[in-house]
C-alpha angles and dihedrals in degrees: 000000000000119000116238134196132195132190134195110273113269103155142031114281119255099187092223113139128208133209101214096204093058113136104189136033138164117278121227128195114291122256105211127200140166126324116223143351119046115012112281120216132229126174132010133003119299092261088086099034128149120187122217112198114186124186110225146354096218090079102073097212099070098062095030101046120358097054102044093039091051094047093046093053091047089052090049092054096053148297100314131149118235118207106202130192136162116205096206089227091301114127093194090051088050091052091051090048091051091050090049090051091051091048090049089058103260107175093197133022121213100197128188099183126224090203116021093209100041090051091065087084089057089054093046091050092050093046090055089058093046090249116143121228126215111201102216123202094330122055117237111231095235151344130088102305118192096204142348124210124180144112131284093272101182085054089054089061092045090052092049094047095043091055092041092055092046089050091050092056109122093034120120115284108272095016115189119245138181121224114209102187130187133268116309089225094053112093091205092057090065090054094048089051092047091051094046092048090052089065104029094049090059097043104076092243115137117230105217094183141346131208134186103215112225111237090349085279111178092204090055089049089051094049092050095048091048089056090049091050088054090051103037105023114172092007089081107093098159143016122209107205118185095216140007095261093057089042089054089053092049093049090050091055092048090050093049089052091050092237106177125213097026114235121243109281128190132202149172141227099043093247112186092247090052092050088052090048088055087059095051092044095243092118124035103204146346135193121247115213113187100233097178097071089042094052094041095047088051090052091050093048090048093053089048092052091046088062094038092243123152120273124196132201135188093225142034117216118185089342095309126113104246143182118203119193124208120255120214127214114232128196127168089278095057103047096102095046095048123027097018094044091050093047090242089128126002125222088251090056092052104035101060114159090269090060101034095107094045089050094050090048088050093049094245117144 
C-alpha cells in the first residue's frame, strides 16, 4: 500500500493532490536566484517559503539541472518563495544555511546533505520548529524525515559494474583494476560501492587498490590515480569511477602518464563532458539519471507539505515514505536513445566542432 505522511497545518490548503510516483510533468520557465552562501530568495513573501539546500557545485548536475528544474516547478505550482543555497561541499556551511532558511521562515526544507550524519542536526532543528524535511537525492542518516526521493542507488553501482565487466572482456584473466569510489560522507556512495562490488567481486577481476574520494573531488581522484599508475603501471586494465567528475580526474591522470591505450573507465551523471568522452573513447560508460522528474516531484511534495496535505509514496525506506527512480546505463551506442531522446542534452550541445567527426562516426546528428 502507498505510504502516507501528514504534518500539522502551517499554511492555507490548496486542494491540489500529488501522485508521488509520477515520472513526468510539464516544465515552466525557471525562476533563478542567488548561488551560494545564505539562502537566496525568489518568488513571494517568506510566508510561503521553501528552502532548497544543495551540497556542492563541483558536480555539474546541481546548478545545471536540479536547481532550475525545482524552481521552475515550484513557480508553476503557485506564488511561492524559494530560498536557495549551495554548501560547496562544506557540512558546517550547510548547517548555517539551513538555520538561516529556518530563521527566514522556510516552511519546508528540501535537503541534499553534504554529510548524511552531520545533517541529522539540520533535521532535528527543523523538526523542533514543526518544519518538514524532504531528503533529496541522498538520505539523511536520521531525524523525522517527511519524504525521501532519489534513484535506486545500489542499482547504479550494479549498472556501472555490469557494463565495466562487459567492457573488460578480452582482457587478461585476473586483470587489475582500480576502484575510485565516491565521498565517504555521501550515503549514496556506499550504495554505489555495494552495488559495484556485488558484480566485480564475482567477475574474476583483481582489485589493485580502492579509494573513497573526499567530497567527490576530481583533483583528489586524479592525484590518487597518478600514485597508482606509478605503483602498478601496465597492470591497470580498468578504472571503476563512481561518477563523471572522478572519471574525469582519473582520465586526466592517465593522459598525463601517457597511458595508451586508455583503460576502460566508468562514470555516472551523464555530464556533457562525459558524453563527449564516450564519443572519443576516453570513457566507456556513464549512468543517466532523469533529474527532471526527481526535481519536479520534490517540488510537488514540498508544496503539498507546505499546506499540510497528504503525500503518498510507493515505498518506505527506514520509516520514511520514499520514491526511487530508475537509473539507465549509457555507452556510446545509447546516447541518442537516452540523453538526447529525453532532452537532457541536445545534439547541438554534444556535437560541438571539436566533436563533429566523433558524432558522425557514432551516428549522432
